[in-house]
Each structure stands twice: as structure tokens, then as C-alpha cells.
MDAnalysis code that builds the backbone (N, CA, C; Angstrom):
import MDAnalysis as mda
import numpy as np

u = mda.Universe.empty(120, n_residues=40, atom_resindex=np.repeat(np.arange(40), 3), trajectory=True)
u.add_TopologyAttr("name", ["N", "CA", "C"] * 40)
u.add_TopologyAttr("resid", np.arange(1, 41))
u.add_TopologyAttr("resname", ["MET", "THR", "ARG", "ASP", "ASP", "TRP", "ILE", "ARG", "GLU", "TYR", "ARG", "GLN", "HIS", "SER", "GLY", "SER", "TRP", "GLN", "ALA", "VAL", "VAL", "GLY", "VAL", "TYR", "ALA", "VAL", "LEU", "VAL", "GLY", "ALA", "MET", "VAL", "LEU", "SER", "GLY", "TYR", "MET", "MET", "VAL", "GLY"])
u.atoms.positions = np.array([
    [107.633, 90.616, 48.596],
    [107.775, 89.320, 47.796],
    [108.998, 89.463, 46.958],
    [109.726, 88.296, 46.835],
    [110.820, 88.308, 46.006],
    [110.511, 87.940, 44.543],
    [111.458, 87.992, 43.667],
    [111.217, 87.743, 42.313],
    [110.796, 86.199, 42.171],
    [111.475, 85.398, 42.892],
    [111.186, 83.925, 42.903],
    [109.664, 83.701, 43.261],
    [109.189, 84.433, 44.227],
    [107.824, 84.380, 44.581],
    [106.862, 84.709, 43.502],
    [107.217, 85.762, 42.761],
    [106.494, 86.194, 41.640],
    [106.512, 85.132, 40.538],
    [107.527, 84.541, 40.330],
    [107.741, 83.534, 39.235],
    [106.828, 82.207, 39.666],
    [106.893, 81.904, 40.963],
    [105.984, 80.812, 41.441],
    [104.561, 81.204, 41.217],
    [104.216, 82.377, 41.607],
    [102.650, 82.855, 41.354],
    [102.458, 82.772, 39.957],
    [103.249, 83.211, 39.065],
    [103.039, 83.252, 37.777],
    [102.857, 81.963, 37.105],
    [103.612, 80.917, 37.617],
    [103.426, 79.494, 37.135],
    [102.163, 78.881, 37.575],
    [101.771, 79.253, 38.769],
    [100.528, 78.663, 39.375],
    [99.309, 79.151, 38.584],
    [99.445, 80.488, 38.112],
    [98.269, 81.108, 37.520],
    [98.482, 81.254, 36.023],
    [99.419, 80.456, 35.445],
    [99.785, 80.713, 34.090],
    [98.557, 80.578, 33.104],
    [97.485, 79.885, 33.549],
    [96.333, 79.831, 32.686],
    [95.458, 81.110, 32.566],
    [95.702, 81.981, 33.583],
    [94.811, 83.142, 33.699],
    [95.571, 84.356, 33.317],
    [95.195, 84.912, 32.205],
    [95.917, 86.140, 31.654],
    [95.884, 87.350, 32.603],
    [94.911, 87.453, 33.408],
    [94.784, 88.604, 34.343],
    [96.052, 88.622, 35.280],
    [96.307, 87.370, 35.809],
    [97.502, 87.235, 36.609],
    [98.786, 87.579, 35.885],
    [98.930, 87.234, 34.632],
    [100.040, 87.523, 33.902],
    [100.265, 89.111, 33.728],
    [99.022, 89.768, 33.381],
    [99.143, 91.199, 33.230],
    [99.467, 91.811, 34.565],
    [98.878, 91.281, 35.537],
    [99.110, 91.828, 36.897],
    [100.702, 91.800, 37.248],
    [101.267, 90.638, 37.080],
    [102.630, 90.451, 37.359],
    [103.429, 91.437, 36.562],
    [103.171, 91.486, 35.220],
    [103.965, 92.364, 34.384],
    [103.800, 93.787, 34.794],
    [102.608, 94.210, 35.195],
    [102.375, 95.567, 35.516],
    [103.159, 95.860, 36.795],
    [103.161, 95.057, 37.751],
    [103.889, 95.254, 38.969],
    [105.479, 95.311, 38.737],
    [105.909, 94.440, 37.890],
    [107.340, 94.335, 37.618],
    [107.733, 95.712, 36.828],
    [106.967, 96.026, 35.795],
    [107.307, 97.294, 35.104],
    [107.338, 98.543, 36.062],
    [106.145, 98.564, 36.855],
    [105.880, 99.591, 37.790],
    [107.216, 99.760, 38.724],
    [107.770, 98.555, 39.214],
    [108.800, 98.596, 40.103],
    [110.094, 98.986, 39.414],
    [110.317, 98.671, 38.205],
    [111.387, 99.120, 37.407],
    [111.516, 100.565, 37.138],
    [110.223, 101.120, 36.845],
    [110.040, 102.542, 36.591],
    [110.406, 103.333, 37.924],
    [109.792, 102.803, 38.975],
    [109.999, 103.457, 40.213],
    [111.413, 103.511, 40.679],
    [112.186, 102.361, 40.557],
    [113.532, 102.325, 40.946],
    [114.366, 103.244, 40.003],
    [113.953, 103.353, 38.736],
    [114.552, 104.269, 37.782],
    [114.471, 105.624, 38.218],
    [113.275, 106.094, 38.554],
    [113.059, 107.391, 39.126],
    [113.932, 107.737, 40.388],
    [113.926, 106.706, 41.234],
    [114.724, 106.874, 42.445],
    [116.209, 107.152, 42.147],
    [116.802, 106.378, 41.183],
    [118.100, 106.573, 40.842],
    [118.404, 107.933, 40.202],
    [117.540, 108.304, 39.360],
    [117.587, 109.622, 38.736],
    [117.500, 110.833, 39.636],
    [116.493, 110.704, 40.529],
    [116.187, 111.631, 41.462],
    [117.275, 111.649, 42.576],
])
């Protein structure tokens, strides 16, 4: 999925906080993972 897909999903489910939390968790996880990849 691209970032645009995530934004589209987020807007479709903007009423449901679970979706918001899920999207943020995935984005943060991806950033942390890529950070570890660069450091390692």
C-alpha cells in the first residue's frame, strides 16, 4: 500500500478511532523499522 492508499483509508474510516490508531501504529512501526535498517 502506498501512503495515498493509507490516507484514503483513513478518510473513509475517519469516524472510527480504531482505524486511526491502526494507521498511526503501522506508520510509526514502518518509520521505526526503516530507521533500524539505516542504522544497522
